[in-house]
C-alpha positions as CSV (number, residue, x, y, z in Angstrom):
1,M,0.0,0.0,0.0
2,K,2.9,2.4,0.9
3,K,4.5,1.7,-2.5
4,L,1.2,2.5,-4.3
5,F,0.9,5.7,-2.4
6,V,4.5,6.7,-3.4
7,I,3.8,5.9,-7.0
8,A,0.6,7.9,-7.0
9,L,2.5,10.8,-5.4
10,L,5.2,10.6,-8.0
11,L,2.6,10.5,-10.9
12,A,0.8,13.5,-9.5
13,N,4.0,15.4,-9.2
14,L,5.0,14.4,-12.7
15,A,1.6,15.6,-14.0
16,A,2.0,18.9,-12.2
17,H,5.3,19.5,-13.9
18,S,4.2,18.2,-17.3
19,Q,1.5,20.9,-17.8
20,P,1.8,22.6,-21.2
21,L,3.8,25.9,-21.0
22,R,1.4,28.8,-21.5
23,C,1.5,32.5,-22.4
24,L,-0.7,34.7,-20.3
25,N,-3.2,35.2,-23.2
26,G,-3.7,31.4,-23.6
27,Y,-1.3,30.4,-26.4
28,S,0.9,27.4,-25.7
29,K,4.7,28.2,-25.9
30,S,4.9,26.0,-29.0
31,D,2.1,27.9,-30.6
32,A,3.6,31.2,-29.6
33,L,6.9,30.1,-31.2
34,A,5.1,29.2,-34.4
35,M,3.3,32.6,-34.3
36,R,6.6,34.3,-34.0
37,M,8.1,32.3,-36.9
38,K,5.1,33.2,-39.1
39,F,5.4,36.8,-38.1
40,L,9.1,36.9,-39.0
41,S,8.5,35.2,-42.3
42,T,5.4,37.1,-43.4
43,G,3.7,39.3,-40.8
44,K,6.6,41.7,-40.2
45,S,6.3,43.0,-43.7
46,V,2.6,43.7,-43.4
47,R,2.0,47.0,-41.7
48,T,-1.7,46.4,-41.1
49,P,-3.2,48.5,-38.4
50,T,-3.6,46.2,-35.5
51,S,-5.3,46.4,-32.1
52,V,-6.1,43.7,-29.5
53,W,-8.7,44.3,-26.8
54,F,-8.7,42.4,-23.5
55,D,-11.7,42.3,-21.2
56,K,-11.2,43.6,-17.7
57,D,-12.0,40.1,-16.3
58,I,-9.2,38.6,-18.4
59,I,-6.8,41.3,-17.3
60,G,-7.8,40.8,-13.6
61,K,-7.3,37.0,-13.9
62,M,-3.9,37.5,-15.4
63,L,-2.8,39.9,-12.6
64,D,-4.3,37.6,-9.9
65,L,-2.4,34.6,-11.3
66,M,0.9,36.4,-11.4
67,K,0.4,37.7,-7.8
68,K,0.1,34.1,-6.6
69,E,3.2,32.8,-8.5
70,K,6.7,32.1,-7.2
71,T,9.7,32.6,-9.5
72,P,13.4,31.8,-9.2
73,G,14.9,34.0,-6.6
74,G,11.6,34.2,-4.8
75,N,10.7,37.7,-5.8
76,G,7.7,36.8,-8.0
77,P,6.9,38.2,-11.4
78,D,8.0,41.7,-12.4
79,G,6.3,42.4,-15.7
80,I,4.7,41.4,-19.0
81,R,6.5,41.2,-22.3
82,I,4.4,41.8,-25.4
83,Y,5.6,40.2,-28.6
84,F,4.5,40.8,-32.2
85,G,2.9,37.6,-33.6
86,T,0.8,36.3,-36.5
87,N,-1.8,33.7,-35.7
88,A,-3.0,30.6,-37.6
89,S,-5.6,32.7,-39.3
90,N,-2.9,35.1,-40.6
91,Y,-4.0,37.9,-38.3
92,N,-1.2,40.0,-36.8
93,T,-1.7,40.0,-33.0
94,V,0.1,40.1,-29.6
95,I,1.6,37.4,-27.4
96,L,1.7,38.2,-23.7
97,V,4.5,36.6,-21.7
98,S,5.1,37.0,-17.9
99,T,8.6,37.8,-16.7
100,Y,10.7,37.8,-13.5
101,A,13.7,40.0,-12.7
102,F,17.2,38.6,-12.9
103,G,20.6,40.4,-12.7
104,A,21.3,44.1,-12.8
105,D,21.0,46.1,-15.9
106,P,22.1,49.8,-15.5
107,T,21.1,50.6,-19.1
108,V,17.4,50.7,-18.3
109,A,15.3,52.6,-15.8
110,S,13.9,49.4,-14.2
111,G,17.5,48.4,-13.3
112,T,17.1,44.7,-14.1
113,F,17.0,42.1,-16.9
114,H,13.6,40.4,-17.3
115,Q,13.3,36.6,-17.9
116,D,10.3,35.2,-19.8
117,Y,8.6,32.3,-18.1
118,F,5.7,30.0,-19.1
119,D,5.3,27.4,-16.3
120,H,1.9,28.6,-15.0
121,D,-0.8,26.4,-13.3
122,T,-2.9,25.7,-16.4
123,T,-5.8,24.6,-14.1
124,D,-6.1,28.3,-13.1
125,I,-9.4,29.9,-14.0
126,L,-7.6,32.2,-16.4
127,F,-6.9,29.4,-18.8
128,K,-10.5,28.3,-18.8
129,S,-11.8,31.8,-19.8
130,T,-13.3,32.6,-23.1
131,G,-11.7,35.6,-24.9
132,I,-8.3,34.9,-23.4
133,N,-6.6,35.5,-26.8
134,G,-8.2,39.0,-26.9
135,E,-10.4,40.6,-29.5
136,I,-8.1,40.9,-32.5
137,R,-8.7,43.6,-35.2
138,N,-6.5,44.2,-38.3
139,D,-8.1,47.4,-39.4
140,S,-8.2,51.1,-38.5
141,D,-12.0,51.2,-37.8
142,S,-12.5,53.5,-34.8
143,T,-16.2,52.8,-34.5
144,H,-15.6,49.8,-32.1
145,G,-13.8,52.2,-29.7
146,A,-10.2,52.3,-31.0
147,R,-10.1,56.1,-30.8
148,L,-6.5,56.4,-31.7
149,Y,-7.6,55.7,-35.3
150,Q,-9.9,58.7,-35.1
151,A,-8.3,61.8,-36.6
152,C,-8.0,64.1,-33.5
153,N,-4.8,66.2,-33.5
154,N,-5.4,68.9,-30.9
155,G,-9.1,69.4,-31.5
156,C,-10.4,66.6,-29.2
157,R,-7.8,66.2,-26.6
158,D,-9.6,64.7,-23.6
159,D,-6.2,64.6,-21.8
160,S,-5.3,68.3,-22.4
161,K,-4.6,68.9,-18.7
162,C,-1.7,66.5,-18.9
163,S,1.4,68.7,-18.8
164,D,5.0,67.8,-19.6
165,N,5.9,70.2,-16.8
166,N,3.8,68.3,-14.3
167,S,6.2,66.0,-12.4
168,R,3.4,63.5,-12.0
169,N,2.5,63.3,-15.7
170,F,5.8,63.6,-17.7
171,H,5.7,59.8,-18.1
172,Y,2.4,59.9,-20.0
173,I,2.0,59.3,-23.7
174,T,-0.7,61.8,-24.6
175,R,-3.6,61.0,-26.9
176,V,-2.1,63.0,-29.7
177,Y,1.3,61.2,-29.4
178,G,-0.5,57.8,-29.3
179,E,-2.5,58.7,-32.4
180,G,0.8,59.7,-34.1
181,M,2.3,56.4,-33.1
182,V,-0.4,54.3,-34.7
183,T,-0.5,56.5,-37.8
184,E,3.3,56.3,-38.1
185,F,3.1,52.5,-37.8
186,G,0.8,52.3,-40.8
187,V,2.7,54.7,-43.1
188,A,6.3,53.7,-42.3
189,S,8.2,51.8,-44.9
190,G,10.2,48.6,-44.3
191,N,9.7,45.6,-42.0
192,I,8.7,45.6,-38.4
193,E,12.1,45.1,-36.7
194,T,11.0,45.2,-33.1
195,N,10.5,41.8,-31.5
196,C,8.8,42.7,-28.3
197,E,8.4,45.3,-25.5
198,W,8.5,44.9,-21.7
199,F,6.1,46.6,-19.3
200,D,6.3,46.9,-15.5
201,L,3.8,44.7,-13.7
202,A,3.3,47.3,-11.0
203,L,2.4,49.9,-13.5
204,L,-0.2,47.7,-15.3
205,S,-1.6,46.5,-11.9
206,E,-2.1,50.1,-10.7
207,I,-3.7,51.2,-14.0
208,D,-6.1,48.3,-13.6
209,S,-6.7,49.1,-10.0
210,E,-7.3,52.8,-10.6
211,M,-9.7,52.1,-13.4
212,R,-11.7,49.7,-11.2
213,S,-11.8,52.3,-8.4
214,S,-12.7,55.4,-10.5
215,H,-14.9,53.6,-13.1
216,P,-16.5,50.7,-11.2
217,N,-19.5,50.6,-13.6
218,D,-18.0,51.3,-16.9
219,Y,-14.3,50.1,-16.9
220,A,-14.1,47.6,-19.8
221,G,-10.5,46.5,-20.2
222,L,-7.3,47.3,-22.0
223,R,-6.5,47.8,-25.7
224,V,-3.0,47.1,-27.1
225,Y,-2.2,48.8,-30.4
226,F,0.7,48.3,-32.8
227,G,2.5,51.6,-33.0
228,R,5.8,53.2,-34.0
229,H,7.7,55.9,-32.1
230,M,8.2,59.2,-34.0
231,K,11.4,60.3,-35.7
232,Y,12.0,62.8,-32.9
233,D,11.3,60.5,-30.0
234,Y,14.1,60.9,-27.4
235,F,14.9,57.2,-27.0
236,S,13.4,55.0,-29.6
237,P,13.1,57.1,-32.8
238,N,11.5,55.1,-35.7
239,K,11.1,52.0,-33.5
240,D,8.0,49.9,-33.7
241,A,6.4,49.4,-30.3
242,F,3.0,49.1,-28.5
243,V,0.5,51.6,-27.2
244,V,-1.6,50.4,-24.2
245,E,-4.9,52.2,-23.4
246,P,-7.6,51.5,-20.8
247,T,-11.1,51.4,-22.1
248,I,-14.6,52.2,-20.8
249,K,-18.1,51.1,-22.0
250,W,-19.6,53.7,-24.3
251,S,-22.7,55.1,-22.6
252,V,-24.7,55.0,-25.9
253,N,-23.8,51.3,-26.6
254,P,-22.0,49.5,-23.7
255,A,-20.9,46.7,-26.1
256,I,-18.4,49.3,-27.6
257,H,-15.2,49.7,-25.6
258,M,-14.0,53.3,-25.9
259,D,-10.4,54.2,-25.3
260,F,-10.1,56.3,-22.1
261,F,-7.4,58.9,-21.9
262,N,-6.4,59.8,-18.3
263,C,-2.9,60.9,-17.3
264,N,-3.7,60.4,-13.6
265,A,-3.9,56.6,-14.0
266,A,-1.3,54.9,-11.8
267,S,-0.3,58.3,-10.4
268,D,0.9,56.7,-7.1
269,Y,3.2,54.5,-9.1
270,F,4.7,57.4,-10.9
271,D,5.1,59.4,-7.7
272,R,7.1,56.5,-6.2
273,F,9.2,56.2,-9.3
274,N,9.9,60.0,-9.3
275,K,11.1,59.8,-5.7
276,A,13.3,56.8,-6.4
277,Y,15.1,58.7,-9.2
278,K,14.8,62.2,-7.9
279,N,18.5,62.6,-6.9
280,K,20.0,60.7,-9.8
281,L,21.9,63.0,-12.2
282,A,22.3,62.1,-15.8
283,I,26.1,62.2,-15.7
284,T,26.2,59.5,-13.0
285,N,23.8,57.0,-14.6
286,V,24.8,54.9,-17.5
287,Y,21.4,54.8,-19.0
288,M,20.7,58.5,-18.7
289,G,24.1,59.5,-19.8
290,Q,23.9,57.5,-23.0
291,F,20.7,59.1,-24.1
292,L,21.6,62.6,-22.9
293,N,24.8,62.4,-25.1
294,S,22.7,61.1,-28.0
295,F,20.3,64.0,-27.6
296,L,23.1,66.6,-27.6
297,D,24.4,65.0,-30.8
298,K,21.0,65.3,-32.4
299,Q,20.8,69.0,-31.5
300,D,24.1,69.5,-33.3
301,S,23.0,67.7,-36.4
302,D,19.3,68.7,-36.7
303,E,17.9,72.1,-35.8
304,K,14.4,70.6,-35.0
305,W,15.8,69.3,-31.8
306,N,16.9,72.7,-30.6
307,S,13.5,73.7,-29.3
308,I,13.6,70.8,-26.8
309,T,15.2,71.7,-23.4
310,I,17.7,69.5,-21.7
311,S,15.6,69.6,-18.5
312,S,12.7,68.1,-20.3
313,V,15.0,65.4,-21.7
314,V,16.3,64.5,-18.3
315,K,12.8,64.4,-16.9
316,T,11.8,61.9,-19.6
317,L,15.1,59.9,-19.2
318,I,14.3,59.0,-15.6
319,A,10.9,57.7,-16.7
320,N,11.6,55.9,-20.0
321,G,11.7,52.1,-19.8
322,V,8.7,52.0,-17.4
323,E,5.6,53.4,-18.9
324,N,7.0,53.4,-22.4
325,G,8.4,49.9,-22.1
326,E,11.8,48.4,-22.9
327,I,12.1,47.5,-26.5
328,C,13.9,44.5,-28.0
329,P,16.2,44.4,-30.1
330,T,17.6,47.2,-28.0
331,H,17.0,45.4,-24.7
332,C,16.7,41.6,-25.3
333,P,18.2,39.6,-22.4
334,G,15.6,37.2,-21.1
335,T,13.5,37.1,-24.3
336,T,12.6,33.6,-25.5
337,L,10.3,33.9,-28.5
């Protein structure tokens, strides 16, 4: 009887460790690898406007799962890496992969490398949820709530109170800039060379928490756009990337999930980040020094950069890599797809 018990225990343990490796939005690791290969062979050359919407219930289950998980080193997950992918139906889409911190990386504001991991408990309620892949659209139709595809410029800025001079908000990608990013993605020539972008788990958690608190009845979820940084972006000029926007239910038709632009989302997170970096000077930080020197070189070679102040650059330097993500191929250690 004791031998049977031991065998049963071993079989249960083996089963627990033989669960399929999963991405946060449901794809198996093997499927995700295939999606990446398809993207690299065909999808990267197709600059189709792309957005993927995730219901708040899916987002909540993702965050709850990660909060429960243990990772090597015992510190738990630290972020989500978003990869470009092409699915079996030939739609460009996103692959969401959880990460944990490992080693020190002085070249990014987060200060660490980020290792992908896939060994989740696949019996978790997240992986039984419908809509886990997200609502994928390969068009620029704004009528379903993707307002960054709606021509706005400065005429309809719902986030006009967000100021680059406000220490709380200089991290924020404004609606106008986000609109520019999705437009630039569509009109740019050449292949999509970015593989993925990392976002801080604490930031995403606080955005979700703030939206649930301030919009308990109409918070709908998060939308991820394919985008491209502008030519005059401080850190990632002409780099393909992602734009993440919270959404709310449209009062006229709750089935439509409208982008919601609010620079106060996750303000406590940004306040903590500001304090942590308040006394760091650009000259003493490898990451900040690199980009400050790059900026000065650009001022010398292109007069359009002369209207930008060094102080505003330093402000943005201490924020980049958190709300704007860490882009691979510039920052790739820990990537697996």
